[in-house]
C-alpha positions as CSV (number, residue, x, y, z in Angstrom):
1,P,195.8,59.3,6.4
2,I,192.7,60.8,8.5
3,K,193.8,64.4,9.6
4,E,193.3,64.6,13.2
5,R,190.3,67.1,12.9
6,Y,188.3,64.4,11.3
7,K,189.2,61.8,13.8
8,M,188.0,63.7,16.5
9,T,184.8,64.5,14.6
10,A,184.1,60.9,13.9
11,S,185.2,59.8,17.8
12,T,182.9,62.8,19.1
13,D,179.2,61.6,20.4
14,P,176.7,62.6,17.9
15,R,174.4,64.5,20.5
16,I,177.4,67.0,21.4
17,I,177.6,67.6,17.8
18,R,174.1,68.2,17.5
19,Q,174.1,70.3,20.8
20,I,176.7,72.6,19.3
21,W,174.9,73.0,16.0
22,R,171.5,73.7,17.7
23,D,173.1,76.2,20.0
24,S,175.0,78.0,17.1
25,L,171.6,78.8,15.3
26,S,171.0,81.4,18.1
27,W,174.2,83.1,17.7
28,D,174.0,86.3,15.2
29,L,176.6,88.4,15.7
30,L,175.9,90.6,12.6
31,E,172.5,91.8,14.5
32,N,174.2,91.6,18.1
33,T,177.7,92.6,17.8
34,P,179.0,93.0,20.8
35,E,181.2,95.8,22.1
36,V,184.7,94.6,22.0
37,K,187.3,97.2,23.1
38,C,190.5,94.9,22.2
39,P,192.1,94.1,19.0
40,V,190.1,91.5,17.0
41,F,191.5,89.3,14.3
42,L,188.9,87.8,11.8
43,S,190.0,85.6,9.0
44,V,188.5,83.2,6.7
45,G,189.2,80.6,3.8
46,R,188.1,81.6,0.3
47,F,186.5,78.1,0.5
48,D,185.1,78.2,4.0
49,Y,181.9,75.8,4.2
50,I,180.9,77.2,7.8
51,A,181.6,80.9,7.7
52,S,181.3,82.8,4.4
53,T,183.6,85.6,3.4
54,T,180.8,87.9,3.0
55,S,179.4,87.5,7.0
56,I,183.3,87.8,7.9
57,E,183.7,90.7,6.1
58,R,180.4,92.4,7.2
59,L,181.4,91.6,10.8
60,H,184.9,93.5,10.3
61,K,183.1,96.3,9.2
62,K,181.2,96.4,12.4
63,L,184.3,96.2,14.8
64,S,186.2,99.3,14.3
65,N,189.3,97.5,15.9
66,S,189.3,94.6,13.8
67,S,191.7,93.2,11.5
68,Y,190.5,91.0,8.4
69,K,192.1,88.5,6.3
70,I,190.7,85.9,3.4
71,F,193.0,83.1,3.0
72,D,193.1,82.0,-0.8
73,F,192.8,78.2,-1.8
74,A,191.7,77.7,2.0
75,T,188.9,75.9,3.6
76,H,187.6,76.6,7.4
77,H,190.8,74.9,8.5
78,Y,193.1,77.6,7.0
79,M,195.4,77.5,9.9
80,E,196.2,73.9,8.7
81,D,196.0,74.9,5.0
82,K,198.1,77.6,4.8
83,P,199.9,77.6,8.3
84,N,202.9,79.9,7.2
85,E,200.7,82.6,5.7
86,F,198.4,82.4,8.8
87,N,201.4,82.7,11.1
88,K,202.9,85.6,9.0
89,W,199.1,87.5,9.5
90,V,199.0,86.9,13.2
91,L,202.6,88.2,13.9
92,N,202.4,91.0,11.8
93,C,198.9,91.9,13.1
94,I,200.0,91.7,16.8
95,S,203.5,93.4,16.3
96,Q,201.5,96.8,15.7
């Protein structure tokens, strides 16, 4: 069966997908890291094809109030790939 995220992508107007992609080209959180005062939870799948572990780790180092986790054997959709591990990590982060 096709997962919901793929159904959504297949049914989304290609012009919208292209616009999101074009807009994302100007995002550079590593060079222009915003000042964030609240806790930030950064995570990435080891096999993420959109956000690299290196980029997320660099962003984590720039945000002093961030937590960081790599989900092994997971993709960009690590919340679906590893739901129990992800939920446990989030609950642990917010309980501190």
